[in-house]
C-alpha positions as CSV (number, residue, x, y, z in Angstrom):
1,X,106.8,83.1,109.4
2,X,110.1,84.2,107.8
3,X,110.4,83.3,104.1
4,X,113.8,83.2,102.6
5,X,114.8,83.7,99.0
6,X,114.5,80.7,96.7
7,X,117.4,79.3,94.7
8,X,117.9,76.9,91.9
9,X,120.5,74.1,91.9
10,X,121.2,71.6,89.2
11,X,120.7,67.8,89.4
12,X,123.9,65.8,90.0
13,X,122.7,62.8,88.0
14,X,125.5,62.8,85.5
15,X,123.4,64.1,82.6
16,X,120.6,61.7,83.1
17,X,117.2,63.4,82.6
18,X,115.5,63.8,85.9
19,X,112.0,62.8,84.9
20,X,113.2,59.6,83.2
21,X,115.0,58.3,86.2
22,X,113.3,60.0,89.2
23,X,109.5,59.5,89.2
24,X,107.4,60.7,92.1
25,X,104.5,58.3,92.5
26,X,101.3,60.1,93.4
27,X,99.5,57.0,94.5
28,X,97.6,57.3,97.7
29,X,98.1,54.9,100.5
30,X,95.1,52.5,100.2
31,X,94.4,49.4,102.4
32,X,95.4,46.1,100.8
33,X,92.2,44.3,100.0
34,X,91.4,41.4,102.3
35,X,94.4,42.2,104.6
36,X,93.9,42.8,108.3
37,X,96.3,45.1,110.1
38,X,97.7,43.1,113.0
39,X,101.0,44.9,113.6
40,X,104.6,44.5,112.5
41,X,106.9,41.8,113.9
42,X,110.1,43.8,114.2
43,X,112.1,40.7,114.8
44,X,111.4,39.3,111.3
45,X,112.3,41.7,108.5
46,X,111.4,40.4,105.0
47,X,114.5,42.2,103.6
48,X,117.8,43.4,105.1
49,X,120.0,45.5,102.8
50,X,123.4,47.0,103.2
51,X,123.3,50.5,101.8
52,X,125.9,52.1,99.5
53,X,128.7,54.1,101.1
54,X,127.2,57.4,100.0
55,X,124.3,56.6,102.5
56,X,126.6,55.8,105.4
57,X,125.0,58.6,107.4
58,X,121.5,58.2,106.1
59,X,118.9,60.1,108.2
60,X,115.5,61.0,106.7
61,X,113.7,59.0,104.1
62,X,110.3,58.9,102.4
63,X,108.4,56.7,99.9
64,X,108.4,57.4,96.2
65,X,106.8,54.2,95.0
66,X,106.4,50.6,96.1
67,X,110.1,49.9,95.4
68,X,111.7,53.3,95.7
69,X,112.6,55.7,98.4
70,X,114.1,59.1,98.6
71,X,116.6,59.9,101.4
72,X,119.1,62.4,102.7
73,X,122.2,62.0,104.8
74,X,123.0,64.4,107.5
75,X,126.0,66.2,106.0
76,X,125.1,66.8,102.3
77,X,122.5,68.9,100.7
78,X,121.6,66.1,98.3
79,X,118.5,64.0,97.9
80,X,119.3,60.4,96.9
81,X,116.8,58.1,95.2
82,X,117.3,54.4,96.1
83,X,115.7,51.4,94.4
84,X,114.9,48.7,97.0
85,X,114.6,46.0,94.3
86,X,117.9,46.6,92.6
87,X,119.5,47.9,95.8
88,X,121.2,50.8,94.0
89,X,121.2,54.6,94.1
90,X,119.5,55.9,90.9
91,X,119.8,59.7,91.2
92,X,121.5,62.3,93.3
93,X,119.8,65.8,93.4
94,X,121.5,68.8,94.9
95,X,118.8,70.9,96.6
96,X,120.6,73.1,99.1
97,X,124.1,73.8,100.6
98,X,125.6,71.2,102.9
99,X,124.2,71.2,106.4
100,X,122.8,68.9,109.0
101,X,119.7,67.4,107.3
102,X,117.6,65.0,109.4
103,X,114.0,64.6,108.1
104,X,112.5,64.1,104.6
105,X,109.0,63.5,103.4
106,X,107.1,63.7,100.1
107,X,103.8,65.5,99.3
108,X,102.9,64.7,95.7
109,X,105.8,65.8,93.6
110,X,107.2,68.1,96.2
111,X,109.9,67.0,98.8
112,X,110.2,68.6,102.2
113,X,113.5,68.4,104.1
114,X,114.1,69.3,107.7
115,X,117.5,70.5,109.1
116,X,118.4,70.1,112.7
117,X,118.2,73.8,113.4
118,X,114.5,73.8,112.4
119,X,114.6,75.0,108.9
120,X,112.2,73.4,106.4
121,X,113.2,73.1,102.7
122,X,110.5,72.8,100.1
123,X,111.9,71.4,96.8
124,X,109.9,71.4,93.5
125,X,111.1,70.1,90.2
126,X,110.7,72.5,87.3
127,X,112.2,71.5,83.9
128,X,114.6,69.0,85.4
129,X,115.9,71.6,87.9
130,X,115.1,71.6,91.6
131,X,113.8,74.9,93.0
132,X,114.0,75.2,96.7
133,X,112.3,77.5,99.2
134,X,113.1,77.7,102.9
135,X,111.0,78.3,105.9
136,X,112.4,79.2,109.3
137,X,110.0,77.3,111.7
138,X,111.3,78.8,115.0
139,X,110.7,75.6,116.9
140,X,111.3,75.8,120.7
141,X,113.8,72.9,120.5
142,X,117.5,73.2,119.5
143,X,117.7,69.8,117.7
144,X,115.0,68.6,115.4
145,X,114.9,65.4,113.4
146,X,111.5,63.9,112.8
147,X,109.4,64.9,109.7
148,X,106.5,63.2,107.9
149,X,103.5,63.8,105.8
150,X,100.0,63.2,107.3
151,X,98.1,62.6,104.1
152,X,94.6,62.3,105.7
153,X,94.9,65.8,107.1
154,X,97.2,67.3,104.5
155,X,99.9,68.5,106.9
156,X,103.4,67.9,108.0
157,X,104.2,66.5,111.4
158,X,107.5,67.4,113.1
159,X,109.0,65.7,116.1
160,X,111.8,67.6,117.9
161,X,114.6,65.5,119.2
162,X,115.7,67.7,122.1
163,X,113.7,69.1,125.0
164,X,111.3,72.0,124.5
165,X,113.0,74.3,126.9
166,X,115.3,74.6,129.9
167,X,114.3,73.6,133.4
168,X,113.0,70.5,135.1
169,X,109.5,71.1,133.8
170,X,110.6,70.3,130.3
171,X,112.7,67.2,131.1
172,X,109.9,64.6,130.6
173,X,107.9,66.4,127.9
174,X,108.0,65.9,124.1
175,X,105.7,67.3,121.4
176,X,104.5,66.8,117.9
177,X,104.2,70.0,115.9
178,X,102.1,70.8,112.8
179,X,103.3,72.6,109.6
180,X,100.2,73.9,107.8
181,X,100.7,73.1,104.1
182,X,98.0,75.6,103.0
183,X,99.3,78.5,105.0
184,X,102.9,77.4,104.8
185,X,103.5,78.1,108.5
186,X,104.0,76.3,111.8
187,X,100.9,76.1,113.9
188,X,101.4,77.7,117.3
189,X,100.0,74.8,119.3
190,X,101.4,71.3,119.0
191,X,99.2,68.4,117.8
192,X,99.9,66.9,121.2
193,X,102.4,66.6,124.0
194,X,103.6,63.2,125.3
195,X,105.4,62.0,128.4
196,X,108.7,60.1,128.4
197,X,107.7,58.8,131.8
198,X,104.5,57.3,130.3
199,X,106.4,55.6,127.6
200,X,108.8,53.9,130.0
201,X,105.9,53.0,132.4
202,X,104.3,51.1,129.5
203,X,107.7,49.6,128.6
204,X,108.1,48.3,132.2
205,X,104.6,46.8,132.2
206,X,105.7,44.8,129.1
207,X,109.0,43.8,130.7
208,X,110.8,45.9,128.1
209,X,112.9,48.1,130.4
210,X,115.8,49.6,128.4
211,X,119.3,48.3,129.1
212,X,121.1,50.1,131.9
213,X,124.1,52.3,131.3
214,X,126.9,52.7,133.8
215,X,127.4,55.8,135.9
216,X,130.8,57.2,136.5
217,X,130.9,55.3,139.8
218,X,130.1,52.1,137.9
219,X,126.5,51.8,139.2
220,X,123.9,50.9,136.6
221,X,121.3,53.5,135.6
222,X,118.3,53.1,133.4
223,X,118.5,55.7,130.6
224,X,115.0,57.1,129.9
225,X,115.2,59.9,127.4
226,X,113.2,59.0,124.3
227,X,114.7,61.5,121.8
228,X,112.7,61.2,118.6
229,X,114.8,60.7,115.5
230,X,112.0,60.0,113.0
231,X,108.3,59.5,112.7
232,X,105.7,58.2,110.2
233,X,101.9,57.9,109.9
234,X,100.4,54.5,109.3
235,X,98.6,54.8,106.0
236,X,95.5,52.9,107.1
237,X,95.1,53.4,110.9
238,X,96.5,56.9,111.1
239,X,98.7,55.8,114.1
240,X,101.9,57.8,114.5
241,X,105.1,55.7,114.8
242,X,107.9,57.5,116.5
243,X,111.4,56.0,116.7
244,X,114.2,56.9,119.1
245,X,117.6,55.8,117.9
246,X,119.5,56.7,121.0
247,X,117.1,54.8,123.2
248,X,116.4,51.8,120.9
249,X,112.7,52.3,121.2
250,X,109.6,52.7,119.0
251,X,106.4,54.2,120.4
252,X,103.0,54.2,118.7
253,X,100.5,56.9,119.3
254,X,96.9,57.5,118.1
255,X,96.1,60.6,116.0
256,X,95.1,62.3,119.2
257,X,98.3,61.5,121.2
258,X,97.2,58.4,123.2
259,X,100.1,56.1,123.7
260,X,99.1,52.7,122.2
261,X,102.2,50.6,122.2
262,X,105.9,50.4,122.7
263,X,108.6,48.2,121.3
264,X,112.2,47.7,122.5
265,X,114.4,47.5,119.4
266,X,117.2,44.9,119.1
267,X,120.5,46.8,119.3
268,X,122.2,44.4,116.9
269,X,119.6,45.0,114.2
270,X,118.6,48.6,114.9
271,X,122.1,50.0,115.4
272,X,121.1,53.6,114.9
273,X,117.6,54.0,113.5
274,X,117.4,57.5,112.0
275,X,114.6,56.9,109.5
276,X,111.2,55.3,109.2
277,X,108.5,55.4,106.5
278,X,105.7,53.4,105.0
279,X,105.5,52.3,101.4
280,X,102.3,52.5,99.3
281,X,101.9,48.7,99.6
282,X,101.8,49.0,103.4
283,X,105.3,47.8,104.1
284,X,107.3,49.5,106.9
285,X,110.9,50.6,106.1
286,X,113.4,51.5,108.8
287,X,117.0,52.6,108.1
288,X,120.0,52.6,110.3
289,X,122.9,55.0,110.1
290,X,126.3,53.2,109.9
291,X,127.8,52.7,113.3
292,X,131.2,51.0,113.1
293,X,130.0,49.5,109.8
294,X,127.6,49.9,107.0
295,X,124.2,51.6,107.0
296,X,121.3,49.3,106.6
297,X,117.7,49.2,105.4
298,X,115.1,46.9,106.8
299,X,111.6,46.1,105.3
300,X,108.8,44.7,107.4
301,X,105.4,43.2,106.4
302,X,102.3,43.7,108.5
303,X,99.9,40.9,109.5
């Protein structure tokens, strides 16, 4: 594992003290008493919010508390904190040079950010100043977007967006990789592989075939790529939720990689779903990058 030099950058919060305005909740995800997990109705969000212009290209996000998230957008080396209750950005923290940032997750008071080229950024707060270390993961894929914390197993999960190699044998295969937080290195073997064909076979069995796209000759063709843009671990069941923005789909896997469910996402509501996370209270949050309009944030209740 190649370890690059750390660097320190200052908070862009306009002189507001970091710890007074940006608090990392260390609360664990515990089941809500008396509540049965029956799944999320993705047609009925309990909140739909238009995000500020600064988050037009929002990509990765993670929970901070029951009403706050941290997020990145895919052009700036800035972590934004957003209050879901007030619907306002509270802080902006510069953590690295501008690049293509796609994934973000929190482990206690440390934030991990993933760039599309497979570099992992570890940002700690020391005396109001963020200190960032970088790890070159050397993933086999050229484009990487999904990043989340698996609290039960104390590890990061990474979902590459692109194929794992060249050739027809890689066309249908995707994988979930593990970053070991104790060793601070990528494990050589993925947590599991999964099949795009299996996802769309399940979709077809539920009459959820994706909408066809037109070929150059005008004939319809079903697009079956499933290119992961974000993932999150359900805080009670341990199920892994993987979203594909380009294919308007959400697949749910068990901890061991068994495909459990699939949802076709409404294109008018999920215009470009680049982020997914769970809040400590069990709510599901999905964000959409702005496409011919504003970026949005949707909150869903389970049950």
